[in-house]
N, C-alpha and C positions, 0 to 999 in steps of 0.2 A: 502495499499498500504506498504509495507515495504521497507526501504533502508540500504543496509548495515553502510554503514556512520554511523549511530547512530545505530546500532544492540545491544549496549548498554546502550543505550536513552539518551536521550538529554541533560544536565546540561542546568537550567535555570539562563540567566545571570544575574550580579544583579547587581543595577542600582548602581553607583559610585561620579551621576555627574546631576543635572541640568540637563531636557533634552533641545536641540534646533533643532529641528529635519523640516525637510519641506520631505512628501512625498506624491509619484503619486502612489495611489491605482490602480488594474488590474482594470477590469470591472466587473461589476453587476452577477454574473450566476442567481438569476433569468430575469434579461432583457435578456441575451443572450439567452438560453434554450429556452423563450419563442419568440425570432424572430427568434433563427431557424426553430424553427414548423412554425411561420406561413410563413417563408421565402420558405419552403421545398410544403407548399400548398397551395402558391399564383399561378397568373395565368403568372409572368413573372419574370426573376432574381431578386434578391434583391444582394445589398453588401453589410453588414455591418464594420462599422468603429471601433475602440477600443475594440475588442472584449475580453471576460473571455478564456483565454486560457490556462484549466487547464486542472483534470483528471473528473468532472460532465461534463464539454463541450466538452472536447473529446470523451466522452461517444453518449451524445446528437448527434455531427456527424459522429459518428461510425453510428447508431442505422440508421439515416437517409439515410448517404448514402448504406446503406442493402436498404433499401425497394427503393431506386432507384431515390431519391435527389444528384443532383451536389452539391459539398461542395469542392472550391478552395481556394488556395490563393490566395488576394490580394494584391495590394500593400499593405507598409505599417504595417502587420502585420493584414492584414484585413480578412474577408469572401464573397466568394460568390458564391451566391446559385441560383442553379438553381433551378427550379421543376423538376419532371416525372414523369413517369408514375408507381403509385404505384405496386408493383407487393412481394408476399410472399415470401414461402420456403425459409426465412432465421430463423439462431434462432442470437437474439438480447442480449446485458449484459448491465443490469442497473448499475452494481458497485453497491456505495450505495447511485444513488444520487433520490429524492424522487421527483426530476422532471422528471426524463426519465422513472420513473418507472409510474405514472402515469400522463404524458404528452402523451408517447408513443403511449400506447394501442389504442387509440379513431384513430390517425394516421394510425395503422394497422389495423383499422378495417373497413378505406378506401380501403386497401390494395387486391390484390384477390390475395388467396392464406393462406396457414396456415404461422404464423408467432411468433416463441418460445419468450417469453421472460424470461430470470432468471439475477441475481444480486448477490452479496458477501453474506457471509455468514449470514453476522447479516442483508441483505435486505430480507432475508426469512422470516425473524420476524415482517419487515414492515407489519403495517397492508395495505388492498390491498381489504377487500372486496368489499368498496363504486365502486371499479371501475369496479370491475368483474359484481358485482350486475349490472352497470349501462348498460354496453355492452350487458349484458342480456335483459335488459327492451328494449333495444333499439333495437332486433331482434339479435344478437349477437350472433356467437358460439363462447364459452368459455369453454375450456377445462383445468381445474386446479385440476386434480383428488381430490376435493373434501375437499382440503388446509384452500382456499380464500388465498390464498399468490402465491410467486414468488416460480420454476418457473410456467407460464403458456401459454398456446395456445390457440391465438385468429385465429380464417377460418377465415379472410375475404371473403366477394364476389364483393369488389369493391363497395361496394354503402353501406350508414345508411340513413332508410330513416327520421332520427330524430323525432322531433314532442315535446312531452308532458315526463316529467321526473320528476321523485320525486326522493330523493338522503338524508340522514344523512352524512352531510361532518362537524361531532364534531371533528375527527381525522384527520386532514386534508383541509384546504383549498386548495389545489394543486389540490383533485379532483372537485371542481371545474371550475376551472380553467383548466386540461386538458380536461372535455367536451367544454368548451365556445372556447378552441382556435382552434379546430376541425368542432365543430360547425356550418362556415357556407359554409361548405363544405356538408353535411347531404343534402339527398333533400327537406325536410319541414324544416332546420334549426333546434334550440331547444328553448324549454320554460322549463327553469332549477327553482326547488323550492327544498328550502333545508327546511328539518324539521330534528330536533334534540336540543337537549341539546343548542349548543352554536356555535357559528362558528367563528375558531378562525383563524385568520391574516387577517382582510378584507381588508387591504391597498396591499395587493397581490393579490387577484378577482381584485380590483380596480388597480391596475398595468395592468393588462390581458385586461379589459374593455377598458384603453388607447389605449395599443398595437394595441387589435383589431381596434377601431377607425379610429388610425391612419391608415389604413389600408384601407381605405375607407369600411366597415363593420359596418352594421346598426345593432347597440347593444342597450340595455335600461335596468334601473332596475327600475322597475313600481312599484316596491314597497321591505321593508325592505325580503333579502333571497330569489326574485323570478327574476333571468335574463333570459331576451328575445334575440335571436341571429335569424338574418335575414339569409335566403342562398341566397349564391351573391359570387361575384369575391370576391380574398383577391388582396389585389394590390399589388406588387415587391416597393420597393424601399430603397433607398440609407438612410441609419443615422447611426452614433454616439450612442453605448454603455455608459450609465452612469460611472464613477468608482463604487464598491460594497461598497456600505453604511454600509452594518451588519459585514460586511469585515475587514470596519475601525476603527469597537468599540473598539479593545484590542488596536491598536497604539493610541484613542484618548483617552481610558481611560488610559495607561500608565503616562501623564504628571501628573495626581493625584496621582501616588503613585513614580514616580521616580522627580515629581517636574518639576517648568520649563514648554517648549512649547511644541508642536507637533500640525500640521498644514497640513491638507490635502488637495493638489489640486486636483481641475475639481470639486469644492461641487455643486450641480446644486440649485439654490435658489428655485425653486417647485422642486417634485418629488413626485412617488407614493411609492416608497422604505423606509419600515420600518426603517433603518437607521438614515434618518434624528431624529429620535424622542432621538437620542443621544444631539442633539443642547438643544432640553429642558429638559432630563432627566440629565445629568451631571452636570450643575449647584447644583442639588439636593445634591453634593457628595463637592460640594465647589468648582467645578470649574467654572470657568471665561469662557463663548464661546464666538466666533464672527466670522461671516461671511462679509467677504468682497466685493465687488459689482463685483471682479473680479472673485470669485468663492474661497476664500480660505480659509479654517473651520479652525479655533486656537482654542485650549482646550490648557488656562495656568493653568495647577495645583497651580501654586503657589512654596512654599516649598516643600511641596508634601509631603504624609508618610512619607518616608524617611529623608524629613525635619522635621519633629515634626508635620505636620498636622496631623488631624484627623476629623472625621466628626463623626455626629451622625445616627443613622438608620431611615432607611428608609421604604415606606409601596406603592411598584410602583404593580398597574397591568397591567401588558404586554402581554394583551391577545391581542393587536392589532400587538403586536411586540414579538413573544414567543423566536423567536430566536435570541434575541440580552439579555438572561437571562442568558446566562453563562461568559459571560464579566461583569451583572451586580452583579453578583453571588461574584462573588472575591471582588466587593466591599463590599455588606454586611457583607463578612466574615471578613473585618475587619476594623467596623462599633463598634462605643465606646457604642453606645444600641442597643435594639435586633428591627430585621428587618424578614419585609415578604417583597415577590414577589411572585402575585398570577396572573390567569387566565392564567397558562401554563400548566394547567393535559395534556393536549395533546401533548407535550415534551417526556411524556412517549413511547411515539411511533416512536421518529426520530433516528436517525444513531444510538441510545441507546437509554435505559430510559435514559433521563438526567439526569429528577432531582433523581432519586436513584444513579447515577451514580458523580453526584456534592455533593450529600450528602457524599457520602461514601467519598472520596477523599477529601475532606475538613475537611473532619471528620477525615482521617489515617494522616492530617496533625495539630491538635489540636482543627479543629473547634467546633463547637458545631450549628449543624442543622439537622434539623428535616426536613421530610417531610409533607407536609400538602396534603388532596383532590387535590388539581388544586394547587400547589406551593412549597415553600420550606420556610419554618421560621428559624433565625439564632439569636442566642443569642451570644452574644459579648465574644474572645476568643482568646490569643497567638497563632499564629501558629508557626509553627516549620519547619525546610525542613523533605526531605524523597519524597517517589518513587508517582508518578502520570502517574496514565491508565489514556489513552487515549478512549479506546473503539471503537479506529478506528472513530474516531467521530471528527470531523478538529473543535469546537468550544470547546472540552475538550482540546486539545493540547493546542489550543491558552489559555484558562483561566490558565492555569497551567505556560505559560511560563508569561504572565500577574504576576501574584502571585510572582513567583522568579524573579522580581524584586527589592519585598522589604524581603521577605521569604528566607534567603542561602538554599541550598542545596535543591531546589524542580528538580527533575531529571523526564521529561519526558518518557516514554514507548516509544513514537512513535510520533515524531515528524511530519514525513512523510508523514502524515493520510492529513496534512495540505495540502497536494496536491491539493486536493480534489475540494478546492474554492481555493486556492492561492499560486502561479506554486514555489516561494521561499521562503516559510514565515524566514525557520533560517537567508536566505541572509540580506531581509525584516529587523527585527526584530535587525538583526546586525548594518543594517544601523539607525534608529532608536536612539541607543545609541550611536551611533556618530564613 
């Protein structure tokens, strides 16, 4: 998404004083889009309070509306979702939203008629073979022109038989979640098995199971990488969406760079969001982290990098929270000794090849980063200012902003791409800096 306001690039502001920030982060994209799908497939209407309103969720709403679901604005920014008869004969756009391109096809298979799904240019390079082959194995006709990628057309009959299915979800846990979310509406439910080298982001699958159980669906995980969803109704419900804890990462890590304190309101005491790992991993870089009983998460960075604090390198396995890797990459690039971030080979298939992008942009600022088969290796380096490419990837853009706090002269070419999951990142970053 372009924005003429920053057509010549966005000069990342440099921190000039310790932080004393108190922020409210918008709702979780992962939870909002899961609950939108379940609400569309439910037996009765639902009301979603504090949902994320950003590009990824707007694309999901547009897709569901086109398929026959009612989504209307309720009080205080809520959405009222009214299930309808799912019907095809429509063209849908996924943008760059992985949740839309992986969650909507099984829904479209339950509609009667042809549904064509496409996305942004970058989206056409994202892995989609597992979604396409899964639907075909379930008896759904899919015409992809032999591309194994967007765009493709699903020719639904209004019914999916379900049953047993084996897939390889090594490239993304979203392939699993997308099938599980629609499975209660399959005639025989679904017994889903993953067979592959590894399964990234298991907490995201746990999140999917939790959202299904909360709506009265009988689901189980009888053995590793096997999930069983019984057929049956999905309950309509009212619920509040948690803040997006992954999006909170750059705002929390900023305290380590600028010094001072960054506080996020509404942090859940227990959650399936992978962003909760920031609580346990930021102390590895010297932060003091505390969560109050009323849900305020505070990160104290002490003097911060700006004030002379430094941290040794780390060795982090981020296989459960790969989407957090860009934030930790910024911290690792400033370490005094070598670092490794591993378990994140699947990031090559995200909005961009995040491993290649992080290595290229960090090295462009003087970093010493090399790609590993499943991650990144960092050697100590003195960083300098320069251009930072976002690659139409919101997390690449926020990583450039984070480094810019202590590396003068970082210019992010497309800060507007953050609107994918944060409606006003530049404004919130300004609020962070006071």
